[in-house]
C-alpha positions as CSV (number, residue, x, y, z in Angstrom):
1,M,48.0,-41.5,285.7
2,A,46.0,-38.2,286.5
3,R,42.5,-38.5,285.5
4,W,41.7,-35.2,286.3
5,Y,42.7,-32.9,283.2
6,N,41.4,-30.2,282.2
7,T,39.9,-31.3,278.6
8,A,38.4,-34.6,277.2
9,A,41.1,-34.9,274.6
10,D,44.1,-34.8,277.2
11,A,41.9,-37.5,279.3
12,S,42.0,-39.6,276.7
13,A,44.8,-40.2,275.3
14,H,46.2,-40.4,279.1
15,L,44.0,-43.0,279.3
16,A,45.2,-44.6,276.3
17,E,48.6,-44.9,277.2
18,S,48.2,-45.3,281.2
19,P,46.9,-48.5,282.5
20,Q,44.9,-48.5,285.9
21,E,47.9,-50.6,288.0
22,H,50.1,-47.2,287.3
23,M,47.7,-45.5,288.7
24,R,50.4,-42.9,290.8
25,I,49.4,-42.0,294.9
26,L,51.0,-39.1,296.5
27,V,51.2,-39.5,300.4
28,V,51.4,-36.0,302.6
29,D,52.4,-37.0,306.3
30,D,54.8,-35.1,308.9
31,D,54.6,-38.7,310.8
32,P,57.7,-40.7,309.0
33,P,56.2,-44.2,310.3
34,S,52.1,-43.8,308.8
35,V,54.2,-42.7,305.6
36,K,56.2,-46.3,305.9
37,M,53.0,-48.1,306.5
38,T,50.4,-46.5,303.7
39,A,53.2,-46.1,301.7
40,F,53.5,-50.2,301.7
41,L,50.4,-50.7,301.8
42,L,49.8,-48.7,298.7
43,R,53.1,-50.3,296.9
44,E,51.3,-53.7,298.2
45,E,48.9,-53.0,295.7
46,G,50.7,-52.2,292.4
47,Y,50.1,-48.6,292.8
48,E,52.8,-46.3,292.6
49,V,53.4,-44.0,296.3
50,L,55.3,-40.3,296.3
51,A,55.8,-38.8,299.6
52,A,54.9,-35.5,300.9
53,S,55.2,-34.0,304.4
54,N,54.1,-30.5,304.2
55,G,52.1,-29.0,302.3
56,R,54.8,-26.9,300.3
57,D,56.6,-30.0,299.2
58,A,52.5,-32.1,298.6
59,L,51.7,-29.0,296.2
60,R,54.9,-29.1,294.3
61,L,55.1,-32.3,293.5
62,L,51.4,-32.6,292.7
63,E,52.4,-29.6,289.6
64,R,55.7,-31.6,288.8
65,E,54.6,-35.4,288.9
66,K,50.2,-34.8,288.8
67,P,49.0,-38.3,291.4
68,D,46.0,-39.5,290.4
69,L,45.0,-39.5,293.9
70,I,46.2,-37.3,297.6
71,L,46.1,-39.0,300.5
72,L,46.3,-35.9,302.9
73,D,47.0,-35.3,306.5
74,V,45.1,-33.1,308.3
75,M,47.1,-31.9,311.1
76,M,50.9,-30.8,309.5
77,P,52.8,-27.8,311.5
78,G,53.1,-24.6,308.7
79,L,49.6,-25.4,305.6
80,D,48.0,-28.3,307.2
81,G,45.4,-29.9,305.5
82,F,43.3,-27.8,305.2
83,Q,45.1,-25.1,303.8
84,T,46.3,-27.4,301.9
85,L,43.5,-28.3,299.7
86,R,42.4,-25.2,299.1
87,E,45.3,-24.1,297.6
88,I,44.8,-27.1,296.2
89,R,41.5,-26.9,295.0
90,A,42.0,-23.7,293.6
91,R,44.3,-25.4,290.7
92,Y,43.0,-29.3,289.9
93,N,40.8,-31.3,290.5
94,V,42.0,-34.6,291.8
95,P,40.8,-36.6,294.3
96,V,41.6,-36.0,298.0
97,I,41.5,-38.3,300.9
98,F,41.4,-37.2,304.3
99,L,43.4,-38.9,306.7
100,S,43.0,-37.5,310.4
101,A,43.4,-38.2,314.1
102,K,39.9,-37.3,314.4
103,G,36.7,-39.1,312.8
104,E,34.0,-37.0,314.7
105,T,31.3,-35.7,312.6
106,P,32.0,-32.3,312.4
107,D,35.5,-32.8,311.7
108,R,34.7,-35.0,308.5
109,V,31.7,-32.4,307.8
110,A,34.7,-29.9,307.7
111,G,36.9,-31.9,305.4
112,L,34.4,-32.5,303.1
113,E,33.3,-28.7,303.1
114,Q,36.9,-28.2,302.2
115,G,36.4,-29.9,298.9
116,A,38.0,-33.2,300.0
117,D,36.0,-36.6,298.2
118,D,36.3,-38.2,301.3
119,Y,37.6,-38.9,305.2
120,L,38.8,-41.4,307.2
121,A,39.7,-41.2,310.2
122,K,42.4,-42.5,312.5
123,P,43.9,-45.7,313.3
124,F,42.4,-47.2,310.5
125,E,42.3,-50.4,308.8
126,P,44.5,-51.3,306.0
127,S,41.3,-52.9,304.2
128,E,39.4,-49.5,305.1
129,L,41.8,-47.8,303.1
130,L,42.5,-49.7,300.6
131,A,38.5,-49.7,300.2
132,R,38.3,-45.8,300.0
133,V,41.6,-45.7,297.5
134,K,39.7,-47.4,294.8
135,A,36.1,-46.4,295.7
136,V,37.9,-43.3,294.8
137,L,39.9,-44.3,292.2
138,R,36.9,-46.1,290.2
139,R,35.1,-43.4,290.6
140,T,37.1,-40.7,289.2
141,E,38.0,-43.0,285.8
142,A,34.7,-44.3,285.5
143,Y,33.7,-40.6,284.8
144,A,36.7,-39.8,282.5
145,L,36.4,-42.9,280.7
146,G,32.8,-41.0,279.8
147,D,31.8,-40.1,276.8
148,P,30.9,-36.7,275.7
149,S,27.2,-37.8,274.9
150,D,27.6,-37.5,279.2
151,R,26.9,-33.9,278.6
152,I,23.8,-32.8,280.3
153,E,21.8,-29.7,280.6
154,A,19.1,-28.5,282.8
155,A,17.7,-25.0,284.2
156,G,19.9,-23.8,281.4
157,I,22.9,-24.8,283.6
158,R,25.2,-27.2,280.8
159,L,27.4,-29.6,283.1
160,D,30.2,-31.5,281.6
161,P,31.6,-34.6,283.8
162,L,34.7,-34.7,281.2
163,T,35.7,-31.8,282.7
164,N,33.9,-31.0,285.7
165,R,32.8,-27.9,284.7
166,A,29.4,-26.4,284.8
167,E,28.6,-23.3,282.5
168,L,25.6,-21.4,284.5
169,P,22.8,-19.2,282.9
170,D,24.3,-16.3,283.2
171,G,27.7,-17.5,281.2
172,R,30.1,-18.3,284.6
173,V,31.9,-20.9,284.5
174,V,32.0,-22.7,288.1
175,E,35.0,-25.6,288.7
176,L,33.5,-28.6,290.6
177,T,35.4,-31.0,292.5
178,P,35.3,-34.8,291.4
179,I,32.4,-35.7,293.8
180,E,30.1,-32.7,293.0
181,C,29.9,-32.8,289.1
182,R,28.9,-36.9,289.9
183,L,26.6,-35.9,292.7
184,L,25.3,-32.8,290.4
185,H,24.9,-34.7,287.3
186,C,22.7,-37.8,289.1
187,V,20.1,-34.9,290.2
188,M,20.0,-33.1,286.7
189,R,19.5,-35.7,285.0
190,N,16.4,-37.1,287.2
191,A,16.2,-33.7,286.8
192,G,12.1,-32.7,289.0
193,R,12.3,-36.3,290.5
194,V,12.7,-36.4,294.5
195,L,16.2,-38.8,295.6
196,T,16.5,-40.5,298.3
197,H,19.1,-39.9,300.6
198,D,20.2,-43.7,300.2
199,Q,19.9,-43.5,296.2
200,L,22.2,-40.5,295.8
201,L,24.2,-42.9,298.2
202,N,24.2,-45.1,296.5
203,S,24.0,-43.4,292.4
204,V,27.7,-41.2,293.9
205,W,29.4,-43.4,296.4
206,G,28.7,-46.7,295.2
207,P,26.8,-49.1,296.6
208,N,29.1,-50.2,299.6
209,Y,30.3,-46.7,300.1
210,G,28.1,-46.7,303.9
211,G,28.6,-42.9,304.9
212,Y,27.5,-40.8,307.7
213,P,25.2,-38.5,308.9
214,N,25.1,-35.0,306.7
215,Q,27.6,-36.2,304.2
216,I,25.7,-35.5,301.2
217,A,24.1,-31.9,302.5
218,V,27.8,-31.0,302.9
219,Y,28.0,-32.0,299.1
220,V,24.8,-30.3,298.8
221,R,25.7,-27.0,300.7
222,R,28.7,-26.5,298.9
223,L,27.2,-27.3,295.2
224,R,24.0,-24.8,295.9
225,T,27.2,-22.4,296.8
226,K,28.6,-22.3,292.6
227,I,25.3,-23.1,291.1
228,E,22.2,-21.4,293.1
229,E,22.2,-17.0,292.6
230,D,21.3,-17.2,297.0
231,P,22.6,-20.0,297.5
232,D,20.1,-20.2,301.6
233,N,17.0,-20.0,299.3
234,P,17.6,-22.6,296.1
235,K,15.4,-22.5,293.6
236,H,16.9,-25.5,291.5
237,L,18.7,-28.2,294.1
238,V,16.1,-28.2,296.8
239,T,15.8,-29.8,299.7
240,V,12.5,-32.4,300.2
241,R,12.3,-32.7,304.3
242,G,12.8,-35.9,305.5
243,V,13.3,-37.9,302.2
244,G,15.6,-36.7,300.1
245,Y,16.6,-34.0,297.4
246,R,14.9,-33.0,293.5
247,F,16.7,-30.6,291.6
248,E,14.0,-28.6,289.6
249,A,14.3,-27.5,286.3
250,F,12.3,-24.9,285.5
């Protein structure tokens, strides 16, 4: 089921025993009709569905059931979606898609900055929800199935896509979300080369993912806070204005 284990051995063993059609998705929303509709759509596609009506119950289910993906509503009483995601990211790398009635660009940016893998505004078309779910799970599984040789090193940074961790030159190890890891892997393996926004979207999110303004900038900013000594004056993950980004490996 889950593809976000802490060790490559755990991931490989789990993948060997768990076919994709048994993937488990946790739906977190305090609106019962929304949960019912979303759960129906997912079950029709062959997913196993868990549900929680609040953040605390979601965290308990996450620890016990190890879902492959979380669909997380933003506006919930008590522990809201942003607070819930912060607690998730402190312990787990499970992919998360935010579902929210707030769909303006600043709201999407805020959701991504919290560590979400995607953000879908309500109301949404069922086909779009399923496409987003499949895309996130496909990306996550592709990295879980990766060979240890996919580990990469540049500028003294050692990146392991199997564990979503990066070891920095000073010996510190930082935890990355799945999207952060894929983005960093992409720029590191193309060190010295300018990658356009379209190239990054195609490589990291997939060719059929449209994205929206500021999406890549949000993830670049988050990565800089984790790997750069001075995120406001980055030495490695640099902006090429009007074009894209380049990883400097000096």
